[in-house]
C-alpha positions as CSV (number, residue, x, y, z in Angstrom):
1,M,40.9,10.0,75.8
2,A,38.1,12.3,73.8
3,R,40.4,13.8,72.2
4,V,42.3,11.1,71.2
5,L,39.2,9.3,69.6
6,Q,38.0,12.1,67.8
7,A,41.4,12.4,65.9
8,E,41.5,11.7,62.3
9,W,45.1,9.8,62.8
10,F,43.2,7.7,65.7
11,R,40.8,6.6,62.8
12,S,43.2,6.1,60.2
13,L,45.4,3.7,62.7
14,M,42.3,1.9,63.3
15,L,41.6,1.5,59.6
16,A,45.2,0.5,59.0
17,L,45.0,-2.1,62.3
18,L,41.6,-3.7,60.0
19,I,43.4,-3.9,56.9
20,I,46.9,-5.7,58.5
21,G,44.4,-7.8,60.7
22,L,42.3,-9.0,57.1
23,A,45.5,-9.7,55.6
24,L,46.7,-11.7,58.6
25,L,44.0,-13.6,58.3
26,A,44.1,-14.1,54.9
27,F,47.6,-15.1,54.7
28,G,46.7,-17.4,57.9
29,V,43.8,-19.4,56.2
30,F,45.6,-19.6,53.0
31,R,49.0,-21.0,54.7
32,Y,46.8,-23.5,57.0
33,V,44.7,-25.0,53.5
34,T,47.9,-25.5,51.5
35,L,49.7,-27.3,54.6
36,T,46.8,-29.3,55.3
37,Y,46.9,-30.7,51.8
38,D,50.4,-31.0,51.7
39,I,50.8,-33.0,55.1
40,G,48.1,-35.1,53.7
41,Q,50.2,-35.9,50.8
42,N,53.2,-36.7,53.0
43,M,54.4,-40.2,52.9
44,A,55.1,-40.3,56.7
45,F,51.8,-39.1,57.2
46,Q,50.2,-41.7,54.8
47,I,52.0,-44.2,57.0
48,M,50.6,-43.2,60.2
49,S,47.1,-42.4,59.5
50,Q,46.8,-46.2,58.5
51,D,48.7,-47.9,61.1
52,Q,51.3,-49.6,58.8
53,S,54.9,-50.7,60.1
54,I,57.6,-50.3,57.6
55,D,60.4,-52.5,57.3
56,P,63.0,-50.6,55.4
57,Q,65.0,-52.9,53.0
58,S,67.7,-50.7,52.0
59,V,69.6,-47.8,53.5
60,S,68.2,-45.2,50.7
61,E,64.4,-46.2,51.5
62,A,65.1,-45.5,55.8
63,Q,66.6,-42.5,54.7
64,G,63.7,-41.3,52.6
65,L,61.2,-42.3,55.5
66,I,63.4,-40.6,58.2
67,A,63.3,-37.6,55.6
68,A,59.6,-37.7,55.1
69,N,59.2,-37.7,58.9
70,E,61.1,-34.8,59.2
71,S,59.4,-32.9,56.6
72,L,55.6,-33.9,58.2
73,R,57.0,-32.3,61.8
74,E,58.0,-28.8,60.0
75,M,54.6,-28.7,58.2
76,V,52.8,-29.3,61.1
77,S,54.8,-26.9,62.9
78,A,54.3,-24.5,60.1
79,R,50.7,-24.9,60.2
80,N,50.3,-24.4,63.8
81,G,52.1,-20.9,63.4
82,A,49.1,-20.0,60.6
83,V,47.0,-20.8,62.9
84,I,48.5,-18.2,65.1
85,A,48.9,-15.7,62.2
86,G,45.3,-15.9,61.9
87,G,44.5,-15.9,65.4
88,A,46.7,-12.2,65.6
89,G,44.5,-11.1,62.6
90,L,41.7,-11.8,64.2
91,I,42.4,-9.9,67.3
92,L,43.8,-7.0,65.5
93,I,40.3,-6.8,63.2
94,A,38.7,-6.9,66.4
95,I,40.6,-4.0,67.9
96,G,40.8,-2.0,64.7
97,W,36.9,-2.3,64.5
98,L,36.2,-1.3,68.2
99,G,38.4,1.4,67.6
100,R,36.7,2.8,64.5
101,D,32.9,2.2,66.5
102,L,34.2,4.0,69.2
103,S,35.3,6.9,67.4
104,S,32.4,7.1,64.8
105,A,30.1,6.9,68.6
106,R,32.2,10.0,70.0
107,R,31.8,11.8,66.7
108,S,28.1,11.2,66.6
109,G,27.7,12.2,70.4
110,Q,29.7,15.2,69.9
111,T,27.4,16.5,66.8
112,G,24.4,15.9,68.7
113,Q,25.4,17.7,71.7
114,A,26.0,20.8,69.4
115,K,22.7,20.4,68.0
116,R,20.8,21.0,71.5
């Protein structure tokens, strides 16, 4: 195990995990913010948040409300996926950071023993 932690490819792998984690986190945050804004602009969300009841006067108006509600459900589902992506990014950052920290500790421990 000590050899694996000292290998240069291991440090590179951990750095790659850090970079991928940062990218996933940035993507998740960006997607969450944009979807939250889009949800706020959705007609179905506005009607639900104001506790209004709508009596559509025509078939096309009813179809528009149905489409807005379907769009709202899709956006909420996508926003939940963005939260999951951000969480996965945080996990990858933690694993990469821990791996690089362990590798650095092993290296400095080995050089400290060689000096004695």
